Structure formats: C-alpha cells, structure tokens
C-alpha positions in Angstrom: 10.4 -26.3 -26.6 8.9 -26.3 -23.1 6.3 -23.8 -22.0 7.4 -20.6 -20.3 7.1 -20.9 -16.5 5.1 -17.7 -16.4 2.5 -19.2 -18.7 2.2 -22.3 -16.6 1.7 -20.2 -13.6 -1.1 -18.3 -15.3 -2.7 -21.5 -16.4 -2.7 -22.9 -12.9 -4.1 -19.7 -11.4 -6.7 -19.5 -14.2 -7.8 -23.1 -13.4 -8.2 -22.2 -9.7 -10.2 -19.0 -10.5 -12.5 -20.8 -13.0 -13.1 -23.7 -10.6 -13.8 -21.2 -7.9 -16.4 -19.5 -10.1 -18.0 -22.9 -11.0 -18.2 -23.8 -7.3 -19.6 -20.3 -6.3 -22.2 -20.2 -9.1 -23.4 -23.8 -8.5 -23.7 -23.2 -4.8 -25.5 -19.9 -5.4 -27.9 -21.6 -7.9 -28.8 -24.3 -5.3 -29.2 -21.7 -2.6 -31.6 -19.6 -4.7 -33.4 -22.7 -5.8 -34.0 -23.6 -2.2 -35.4 -20.1 -1.7 -37.8 -20.6 -4.6 -36.0 -18.0 -6.8 -35.9 -20.3 -9.8 -35.2 -17.8 -12.6 -32.1 -16.4 -10.8 -31.0 -20.0 -9.9 -31.2 -20.9 -13.6 -29.0 -17.8 -14.5 -26.4 -19.0 -12.1 -26.6 -22.6 -13.4 -26.0 -21.3 -16.9 -23.1 -19.2 -15.8 -21.5 -22.2 -14.0 -21.7 -24.2 -17.2 -20.0 -21.5 -19.1 -17.2 -21.3 -16.5 -16.9 -25.1 -16.6 -16.3 -24.8 -20.4 -13.3 -22.5 -19.5 -12.1 -25.1 -17.0 -12.1 -27.7 -19.8 -10.3 -25.5 -22.2 -7.6 -24.6 -19.6 -7.1 -28.3 -18.8 -6.8 -29.0 -22.5 -4.2 -26.3 -22.9 -2.2 -27.5 -19.9 -2.2 -31.0 -21.1 -1.1 -29.9 -24.6 1.8 -28.1 -23.0 2.8 -31.2 -21.1 1.6 -29.8 -17.7 -0.6 -31.6 -15.2 -3.7 -29.6 -14.3 -3.8 -28.7 -10.7 -6.2 -26.1 -9.2 -4.6 -25.4 -5.9 -6.4 -22.5 -4.3 -10.1 -22.3 -4.6 -11.8 -19.3 -3.1 -14.3 -19.8 -0.3 -17.9 -20.0 -1.3 -20.4 -17.4 -0.2 -23.8 -18.9 0.7 -25.5 -16.1 2.5 -27.1 -12.8 1.6 -29.9 -11.5 -0.5 -30.1 -12.0 -4.3 -28.7 -8.5 -4.8 -25.7 -9.3 -2.5 -25.1 -12.6 -4.3 -25.2 -11.0 -7.7 -22.8 -8.3 -6.4 -20.5 -11.1 -5.3 -20.6 -12.6 -8.8 -19.8 -9.2 -10.3 -16.7 -8.9 -8.0 -15.6 -12.4 -8.9 -16.0 -11.7 -12.6 -14.0 -8.5 -12.2 -11.2 -10.4 -10.6 -11.2 -13.0 -13.3 -11.3 -10.3 -16.0 -8.4 -8.4 -14.4 -6.4 -11.6 -14.1 -6.8 -12.5 -17.8 -5.9 -8.9 -18.8 -2.6 -9.4 -16.9 -2.1 -12.8 -18.5 -2.5 -11.3 -22.0 -0.1 -8.5 -21.3 2.5 -10.8 -19.8 2.2 -13.4 -22.6 2.7 -10.5 -25.1 5.8 -9.3 -23.1 7.4 -12.8 -23.3 6.3 -13.2 -26.9 4.1 -16.3 -26.2 1.8 -15.5 -29.0 -0.4 -18.7 -28.9 -0.8 -18.3 -25.2 -1.7 -14.6 -25.6 -4.4 -15.6 -28.0 -5.6 -18.3 -25.7 -5.9 -15.9 -22.7 -7.3 -13.1 -24.9 -10.2 -15.4 -25.9 -11.0 -16.1 -22.3 -10.7 -12.4 -21.5 -13.2 -11.5 -24.1 -15.7 -14.1 -22.8 -15.2 -13.0 -19.2 -15.7 -9.4 -20.2 -19.1 -10.5 -21.6 -19.9 -12.3 -18.4 -18.9 -9.2 -16.4 -21.2 -7.0 -18.5 -24.1 -9.4 -18.0 -23.5 -9.6 -14.2 -23.2 -5.8 -13.9 -26.3 -5.3 -15.9 -28.2 -7.8 -13.7 -26.9 -6.0 -10.6 -28.1 -2.6 -11.9 -31.5 -4.1 -12.7 -31.8 -5.4 -9.1 -30.7 -2.2 -7.5 -32.5 0.2 -9.8 -35.6 -1.7 -11.0 -37.3 1.3 -12.5 -34.3 2.4 -14.4 -34.4 5.8 -12.7 -31.3 7.7 -11.8 
C-alpha cells in the first residue's frame, strides 16, 4: 500500500521547516558567537542539533514510505537584531512548526493514517517543548527581574 499523498506532502513540508530551523539556529549561533555571547550561542547550537535529529527522522520516514526526501522551500535566515529579537524570531519559528505539526496530526487522524499520526504527534510534543523553552528564554530576556 502506497502512502497517502497528504502524508507525503506533510513530510516534505516538515523537512523544509526543520531544515529551515537548523539553518536559522546555526546562523544565529555563529552570529552570537562572533558577538561574544557564547552562552546564547551554545543554546542555539543545541537547538540546531535537536532540530537536525528531527530532519534525520523525517528523512528516515520518507525513505521507509518509498519517497525521496526533498526540502524544497527553506525560509530566509535572519542574521540581524539584538539577542532578544533573535530569540523572538526563534519563538515565532517554533510556533509555526508546532502549529504545522498539530495540523499534520489532525489530518493524519482524519485519513486514518495512524502510524503517521503517531509520528507527527511525537514531533509535535518535542516541538511544544522547544517552544516552551524559547518562550521562557524570551520572557527572561524581556523581564529579567521577573516583575510584572
């Protein structure tokens, strides 16, 4: 049985989003490193590695389904702004990815692609965790004393 075209579409878009995140976070890490903001650079490096693990899993899933991996639309990289602005950009990217995986889960459920639903749901849970971490970091940067 061949994979549902909807699932293949989601996998292709997922690959593009995850590669976009890897590219963005690696570029941000290097930028921050050049500015001497090493701790923040390391956080972005770690995030890039985690996103790269998603890339590897998506490629594995595509190959298992008999599809050739192809990330066709990478987002432009942002390499300007303050640390706070760069973290906000990461928050926005993580939100987009989380929203995307939530739609993939819902659509996989609708077409009864249960293994794919589980696959996307695992990625969704991991991306939700990334989003919470990014939002927390952003709040710490914009409200360092924790005052409201």
